[in-house]
N, C-alpha and C positions, 0 to 999 in steps of 0.2 A: 504494500499499499504506499502511496506517495505521502510524504511528510510535509505539511505546510511550514513554510519559513515565515515567521512573524516579521512584518515590516518594522522599521525603526519608528519609534514613537514620535509624534508631533507635539507632545505635551511640553509646554514651556517649563524649563527647569532653572533658568537663570535670567534675571532681568537687571540690566545695568545701563548707566549713562557712560558714554565713551566718546571723546572728541565731538561733543555736541550732537551725538546721535543716541538713540535708544536702541540697545542691542538685546535681542531676545534669542536664547539658545535652547534647542531641543536636541534629542538624539538624531533627529532627521535632518535638521538644517540650522543655519545661523540666519536670523532675520534682523536687518538693520534699517531703522527708520530715521531719516535725517531731515529735519525741517529746513527748507530753503528760503521761503518767505512766509508771510503770515497765512498764505493760502496754498502753498505748494510744498509737497514732501517728496523726497526720494526714497524709494524702497528697494533695498537689495536683499537677495537671498542667495545662499550658496550651500552646497552639500559638501564642500571641501573644508579644509582647515582654516583657510584665510580667503579673503576676497582678492579678486584679480586686480592687477595694475595695468591691464591692457589699455591701449589708446582708445579713446572715445571722442572722435573729433566733432560729432554733431552737437553735443552739449558742452557749451564753454562757460556757463555760469558757475562761479565758485562761491557764491553768496551762502551764508548760513544764518538762519534766523535763531536768535538766542533766547528770546523771551517766550519760552513754552513750559508747560507744566505737565508733569507725569504723576499718575497715581496708580496704585496696585491694590487689588483685593484678592481674595482667594480664587475667584473665577476669571478675572480679566485685568488687563492693563490698559489705561487710557492715556492718550497724549492729546493735549489741548493747545490749539493755536487760536488767535483772535477770529479767524474765519473758517476754521476747519478742526474737526475732532475725530481722532481715530480710536477705535476700541478693538483690542486684540484678545481673542478668546484664548485663555491659557491652556485649555484642553486640546485645542486643534491648531493654534497658530494663525487662524483666519482673522482677517481684518475687516471691520465695518467702518465706513466713512460717512460722517454727517457734517452738515454745515453748522454755523454758529448758533442757529436757532434749535438745533437737534434734529432737523429734517434729514431723512435718510437720503444719501446720494448714491452709494454703491455698496454692495455687500459681496465679499469673496465667498466662494463655495466653502461650506463648513469643513468638509473633510478633504484633505490633500489639495489645498487651493493651488499649490505649486508642485508639479511633478517633474522629476528630473530622470534622465536616462543617459548614461555615458556610452560613448561609441568611439570607434577609431576613425580618424580622418586620413585622407591620402592625398598625395601629390603625384604629378606626372614624373616618369623617369626622365633621364637626361636627354634622350633622343626619341621622342615619340613620333609615330607616323601620322602625318597630316595631309590634307589635300585642300586646294583652293576651289571654292564653288562660286559662281556668279549668281547673285540674287538681285531683286529690285532694291534691296537695302545695301547694295554694294558687294564688293568681293569679300568673302568670308573664308577663314581658315578653320577647318573642322577636323576633329580627331578621327583617326581610324584605328580601332582596336587598341586603345591606349593601355599601357602598362602602368601600374599604380605602385607607389612606394608608401609605406606608412609615414604619417606626418604628425602624430600625436593624438591626444585624447580631447574630446569635446563633449558637449551635453545637448541633447534635445530637451527643451523646456516647454511645458504647457501650463498656462496660467488660467485658472477658472474663476469666473465671477457670475453674479446673478443679476442681470438687468431688471429694472422695474418697468413702470409705465412710462417709457421714454423712447426717443428716437435718437439714432446715432448717425454721425456724418464724418467722412474722412477717409483715412487709410490710402491717401494718394489717389491715383487715377486708374480706374478699371476701364475695360473696353466697352461696356454697355452702361446705359444710363438708368438709374433708379433713384428713389428717394431715400428712405431710411436704410441703414445697414442691417436692420433687424431681420432675422429669419434667413440670413444669407451666409454663404461660405465664400471667402475672398482669398485668393492666392496672391500674396503681396511680394512681387519680385519685379525686376526691371524687364521691360520688353519694348518693342517698337511702339506699341499702342498702350503700354502700361507704365505707370510711374509709381514706385514704391515709397511710401512715407508712413512710418509706423505710429501714427497719431490719429486719435479720434476725439470728437467732442460730443457732448450729450445735452439734450434738452432738459435733463434733470438738474443741470448746473455743475458740470465737471467735465474734465478731459483726462485722457490717459495717453502718455507718451511712453512707448516701450523703447528703451535705449539699447537697441540691438542694431547690428549691421549685417545680419544674415537674412535670407529669405524667411518669410513667416506666413502663417495662415490665421485668418480670423473665421470663427464659426459661431453661429447663433441659432438656436432652436428652442423648442418649448421646455427643454431640460436645463437650459442655461447657455452660457457663452464661454469661449476660451480663445486665447491667443497662443499659438504654437510657434516657437522660434526654432529654426532648423539647427543652428549651431551657435552655442554661447558657452562662455565659461561660468557664467552666473546669470541670475535674473536681475535686471535693472529697470525699474519703471518710475515715472514721475506722475503723481496724482495732482491734478490742478483743479481747485475748487473755484466756482464762479460762473457768471453767465458765459455763453459761448464766445462772445466778443472779448470778455475778460480772460477766458482760457487762451484764446489766440495771443493776446498780449503777454500772458504768462509763458506760452511757448517761445515767444520771441526773447523774453527775459532769459530763458534757459539756453536758447540756441543762437541768439544774436539778432540784432535789428536787421530789417530788410534794407539792403543797400538801394538807394534811390537811382532809378534809371535816368539817363539824360532826357531832357524835355522832348527833343526830337523823336525819341523812341515811342512817344505817345501819339505821334502823327501817323500818317498813312505810310505803310511799308509795302512796296511792290516787289514781288518775287514770282518766280515760276521755275519749273524744271524744263529748260534752263536757258539763260542767256549764254550764247556761245562765243561772242566776240566783243572786243572793246567797242567797235563801231555800233553794234547792236545796242549796247548799254547806253551809249551817248545819244543815239537816235531815240531811244525809249524816253529818256529824260526830256529831250528836246520836244517830242510830241506832247508829252504830258504838260509841259509849260505852255506850249502853244494853245492847248485846249483849256488852260486855266484850271487844271485839276490839282488838288492838294496832294503833295508828295514830299515826304521827309526822308525816305531811305529807299535805296534800290539794293537788291540782294543778288549776288552771284552764287548760284548753286554749284554743286560738285563739278569736277573735271576742269577746273582752271589750269590744272597741270598738263604737261605733255601726255600724249596717248601712251598708255601702258605704265605710267609712273603714278600709280594710285596713292593719294595722300601726300605727295611731295609738296612742300610749302614754297612753291614758285609757280610762275605762269608759263604757259606755252607762248613763246615769243611770236609764233606765227599768227596767233589769234589775239594776243594781248601785247602788241609791240612796245607800249609805254604805259604801264599800269599806273605809275605816279601821275603822269599827265592826265590820264583818265580820271583818277580820283580827284585831282586838283580841279578839273573842269566840273565835276559833280558839285564840289564844295562851292565853286563860283555860282552855281544854280541853287545853293542852299539845300542840296541833297546830300545825305550821308551815305556811306558805303559799308555794307555788311558782306562778309565773305564766309563761305562754307569751308570749314577745316575738319579734319578727321583724326581720330586717335590712331588709325592704322597707316602704315607706310609700306608700300610694296618693296620686295626684296632687292629690286634693281635700282633703287633710288639712293641719292646721297644721304637724305635724312635717315633712311633705314640703316645704312652702313654705320653712321655715327652712333645711333642707339645700340646697334649690335656690338660694336667694339667695346662699349661700356657696360654691356649686359643689362640693359634697361628696358627690355621687352618682357611682357608676360610670357610664361612658358609656352612654347609651341604656338606662338601667335605673333602677328605683325602689329598688334596694339601695344603701345608703350605702357609701361607699368606706372600708371598715375599714382599708385599708393606710395611711391618713393619720391621724396622731395627732390633728389638729384634729377630724376627723370622729368618731373614737372618743370624744373628750371631749364633743362635742355630743350624741352618742347617749346617753351616760350622764347628761348634764345634763338632757335631756328626761325620763329616768327619775326623776331626783331631784325634779322638779317634781310628779310624780304618784305612781307606784307605789312608789318607794323611800320617799318620805315618809309613805306609808300604813302602812308597816311590813312590806312584802313581804320574805320571808326568803330566797327563792331564785329563780333564773331558769331558765326553760326556753327556751334560745336555739334555737328551731326553725329549720329550713332554713338552717343555718349554712354550707351550700355553696349559694350563691344560683343556681347553674346546674346543673339536672338535666335535660338534654335527653331522657333515657330515658323521662321521665314525660310527654312530649308525644306519645307513640305508643300506638296500640292494641295493636300487636304488639311483643313483646320484641325489641330490637335485638340483633344479633351483638356480642360483646365488643369486637372490633376497631373496628367501626363506632361503638359507643358511646364508645370511647376518642377516636376522631377527632372525633366530635361535640362532646365535652366540650372538647377542645383548641381547636376553632374557636370555640365559643360563649364560653368563658371567656377565650381568648387575645386576642380583640378588645376586651375590656373591661377587662382587667387586663394589666400587663406579662407577656409570654408566659413569662418564666422565673419567675413567681411565682403561676402559676395554681392550685397546690394549697394556697397558704398563707392563703387568706382566713379559714378558721375559726380559725387561730392568732391572727391579728390581732384578729378579732372577740372571742375569749375574753380576749385580752390587755387590750382596752379595758374589758370588764366588770370584770375583776379589779383592774386598776390604779386605775381611777376609783372603784370602790366602796370600796377601801381608803383612797384619798385622802379620799373623802367621810366615812367613818367617823372618820378621824383629826381631823376638825374638831370632833367632839363634838356635831354638830347633829342626828344621827340615832340617838341613844340608845346603848346599850351596844354594844361591838364585836361584830360577827357575822362568821363566816367566809363567804367567797364560796362559794356552791354553785351551779354552773351545769351543768344537764343539757343537753347539746348533741349534735347529730347527727354532727358531723364533727370531725376533729382533724388536727393535724400535728406535726412534730418539736418537742418541748419543751413541748407544751400541758399536760402534767401540772403545770406550775408555777402554773396559773391557776385552781385550784379547780374543775376540770371532771370530769364523769363522762359518758361517751359512751354512746349506745344505738344499736341496730342497724337503726334505721329502720323503715319501714312494711312489715312482714312479712306473710305470709298463713298462715292456720291449716291445718296438716297435721302428721302425725307426722314426715314428712321434714324440714319446716322446724324442728321442735323439735330433732331430731337435729343438723341443720346448725348451729343457734344455739350449741350447746356448743362446737363446733370453732372457729367463727369468732370467738367471744369469747376463746378461748385463744390463737388466732393474734394477735388484736389486742393482748392483754396481753403476749404474747411480743415485741411490738415496743417495749416499754419504758414504755407508758402504762398505769397500774394500774387505773383505775376504769371499769368497763364494765357495762352492763345491757341489757335488752331489754324489749319489750312482752310481758308475760305473757299467753299465750293468742293472741298475734299481733295486729297491728293490724286486718287484714281477716279476717273470719270467713266471709263469704258469697262467692259467685262473682259477679263483676261483669263489665262490658263490656271493661275494659282488662286488659292482661296482668298487671299487679301486684295487681289486685283478684281474688285467685285462692284464696280460702278454700274449704274443702270442706264447709262446714256451713251451708247456707241457713236451716235452722231453728234455728241457734245453740244457746242454752241449753235449748231444748226437746228437743234431741238428746243422749241420754246419751253418745253417742260423743264429742261435743265436750266434754261435762262431764268425762269421763275425761281427755281430752287437756289441758284447762285445768288440772285438778288436778295432772297431772304436770308441766306447765309451771310452775305455781305452786310446787311443791316444788323444782324446779330454781332458780327465782328466789330462793328463800329462802337460797341459798348463793351469791349474787353480791354484789359490792360494794354495789349498790343494789338493794333488794327492791321492785319496782314493777310494778303492774298497770296496763295501758292498752290502749286499742283502740276501734274503732268496731264497728258492726253490732249490739252488745248491751251491756247493762250489765255492769260489772266488779266491783261490790261483792260481798263474799263471800256475803252473804245472798241473792243471786239464784240461788245454787246450793243445791239442797235435799238432804236425807237424807245418805247417806254421803259425797257430794261436799263438802257444807258442813262435815261433821265433819273430813274430811281437810284442807280448807283451813285451818280453825281450828287443827288440830294443827300444820301447817306454820308458821303465824303464831306460835304459842306457842313452837315450837322456835327460831325465829329470835330471839325475845326472851330465851328461856332461855340462848341462846349469846352473847348481847350482850357480856358481859365479854370473852369470847374474841375475838369479831369486832372490837370496838373496839380491843382491845390489839394484835391483828394489824394493824389499819389503821394504828395509831400507828407500828408498826415498818416499814410501807411508807414512811412519811416518814422515820423516824429512821435506818433501816438500808438504805433503798432496796430493799425487797423487793417481791415480787409477791403480791397477795392470792389471785388464781387463776392456775393455771399447768398446763401439760401435765405428765404423770407424768415425762417424760424430764428435766425440769429437775432433780429431786431424785434420780432413778434412771437416770442417763444410761448407766451400764454394762449395764443390763438392757434388751437390744434388743427384748424383747417389749413394752416400754412405748411404743416409737416409733410404732406404728400405732394406738394406742388414742386415740379421740377422744370417747368417751362416758363417761369417768371423768376426774376432775381433782383437783388438790390445792387445798385451801381453807385458807389460813394454813399454819403450820408442821406441823400435826398431823393434819388431817382429809383423808380422801379421799372425795369425793362421787361417787355412781354413779346418775345420773338414769335413770328408766325411760323408754324411747324407743319403746315399742310398745304397742299396745292389749292388754289382758288381759281386759277385762270386756265391752266393747261395740265393735261394728263402726262404720265410717264412717256407716252408715245408722241407727245408734242401736240396733240389735238386739243382744241378748246373743250373745256368742261362746262356744263350748263347746270343751273340750279344751285350753285354754290354761293352762299352768302359771303360778302367781302368783309366779314367780321371775325373776331375771335373772342372767346369767353375769357374774361379776366376776373380774378378774385382780388378784392381790395382788403388788405389786412385790417383787422379791427384795431381801434384805439386812436384813429385820426382819420381825417378826410384825405382825398386824393384828387389831384388836378391833372387833366390832360395837358401835357407839355405844349401841344400845338394850339389847342382851342381854349384852354382854360376852364373847360367844363369840370364841375365838381362831382365826385362820387363819394358815397358814404362808406366809411370803413366797416368791414364785416359783410359787405354785400358783393354780389356777383352781377356783372353786366356784359352784354355782347357789345364790344366797342368796334368802331370802324378801323379797318386794317387794309386800306387800298395798297396796291403794289408799291406805290411811291413812299410808303410810310410804315415804320415800325411803331407799334403802340408803346409809348413811354409816359409815365405818370410821376408827378411830383408830390412828395409828402406835404401835407398841410403844415403851414408855419415855416416853410423853407425859403431860403433865397438861393437862387442858381445864377452864378456869374457867367455871362456869355459875351461874345463879341462877334465881329464880322468875320466870316471865313477868309482864309488866306491860302496861298499856295504852299506855305511851309510854316512851321512854328517860329522860325527865325524872322519871317517877314510879317508876323502877326503883331501889328503895332496899333491896331484900332483901340478906341476907348472901350473899357469894360462896362457892360450894362448889367446891373444887378436886379434880376426879376424876382419879385416876391409872389408867393402863391398862398392865398388865404388872407383872412381878415386880421387886423391887429398887427403890432410890431413884430419884427422877426430880426434875428441876428445870425450872421454867417462869419466864420473865422477864415480869412483868406490867407493861404500859405503862398509864398513866392520866394524864389531864389535866382541865382545866376543861370539856371537851366543846364549847366554842365560844370565839371570839376567838383572837388570835394570840400569847398568852402563851407557848405551847409553843415558838415560835420563839426566845424569850428564855430558855429553860431552865425554864419553869414546867410541868414534868411530873415524874412519878415513875416509877422503874423498881424494881420489887420482885422479888427472887428468892424464888420459892416453892419450897420443897423438901418433898417428901412421901416419907417412908420407909415 
């Protein structure tokens, strides 16, 4: 007969204060609770003798809150802060969290709230077999029957908790749109269309940041919820009490303020796959200026290099004979220049040879080892010799998650299989407990080394780092990054999904997000991801209508950017009523620039979110919790994109009997005004509002002031007087943020805050 082996007891046998932490010991584990602020605590747990000293680059806050109280009875230990109280069950070690009034916030599972399982990790042997495959995501080096060598011990960790009557948002970006995370299983790892951020917020009044750098899984069902981390040396989590907006501010206190993008980055950004020559770029800007269209940045996508020299940080002289003169000409037209750069470098390039000689590639890969400071410095040093010295204003760090096994398949993989494939692919080339962190280090290298280069004075006047990149991780908002949602496909369903996934991403604490207006793929291709619905692209009025609505949505995102393949993306390629609607959205973006840049400044100054779910500001209104096609933009605007066709079907033929309206819910607690007409709607009501092709429904919260101005062709040329528009009766006040628009003087107090009062 088998004999049961009794598990180690979770009963607390020792309680002590140590280095401003409360340390509770049982046979099973050591639990350490450290107050960080009056509403934030760090909770570490280990089954080993001591806690790990491993690098944790996401959380940089070293604050400790000293004024806390601890009490112990026979059954429990309590730790009290001014805004948070923890109660630890001495029999089980589980923790219950309450706010200052005693209201329950979160309760851990009573038995075995934290589970640990040790396992062996592996690394590649010195000379693995690989092959290069071509994908729509670039050239990829994949393993063939890899041989593995032991690399040490790590832990799988599962953390159990019991949500109440609440909704959860965050955990980065998934591929599909939905409202609450409740009742879902999420595989949280990097991918072309996925961004991993291990943070969520709750309508119950708290947030939870898991300080891990490995892939993880979130699961919630009727039995409870858990967070599973693939590889860690210990469990580290931060519990943040407060409203969802306060939790985001707490996340920034832990992980760093969001670096403010330059003002031009909030103007219109024109991109496509791809501009092929210097002449084409200059002609595009010339035509845009001739038509009087707002344009602040033009983007050069991949293959600026010579044919066959993938990732080389130089130009093909046949197509770009004088890149510095090209960029200088753009600057004369008040247009900035963004360039696509890659972490991979083909084996026949000079860049590759330099990295190889110094051993700075990831094992069996042409992607540089961004986890090493020396490699990050060399990467930017190569940029300084060419692109940065030419005057490049911004970087498009494409493929910042160098392992995307889902793009190696014709058929879409199941989510669990994809998670496992990512763990296996990335885990053999990076430390297994840091597989999710590559984009964080990559962005860190660009930011820190550009700022160091600018400080020398050798590269002209100081410019802010602006890095459009496809993946992110904890704390990446510090590094001048704006993320985008990857290579999407064109359909109304995708457009609808994009709204929700962007809101979840920003609910994870990182504020600047965008997407490819019109989707990257428009046509139907052989592979699962090339799944657009419009093979005749802009010749199909159904796609033109979809593109127009996507463009209007994009005009209310942190970065307003058109991009994609299969067809041209400049506004003049769309004719008639579509062109007029695109121009109207472009002009509205520039008319709202005083408001947009002021609100962006307060993202840095006050740790706010530029876009967010309605529940962030209207948590008590439960009707808001399931809404994913309306969102808040800054402190005053509610944006309601149109997410269904009203004029043309997928086949391009006119549709009949479709009303040119969309239903809008107006959150309770205040009135709402139509931005265009001034019509008032009562909070807590629903109405069918006009949504003609030329207009996206936008509403202003009652009692708001919205600063606006005349549209211009760029933010640098926008010098018209600001008009402060008040919505609602009675006096109103708006705090206007302004600074130089570039450089880092704002960090030293070189900005203004002006209280605008309108009676």
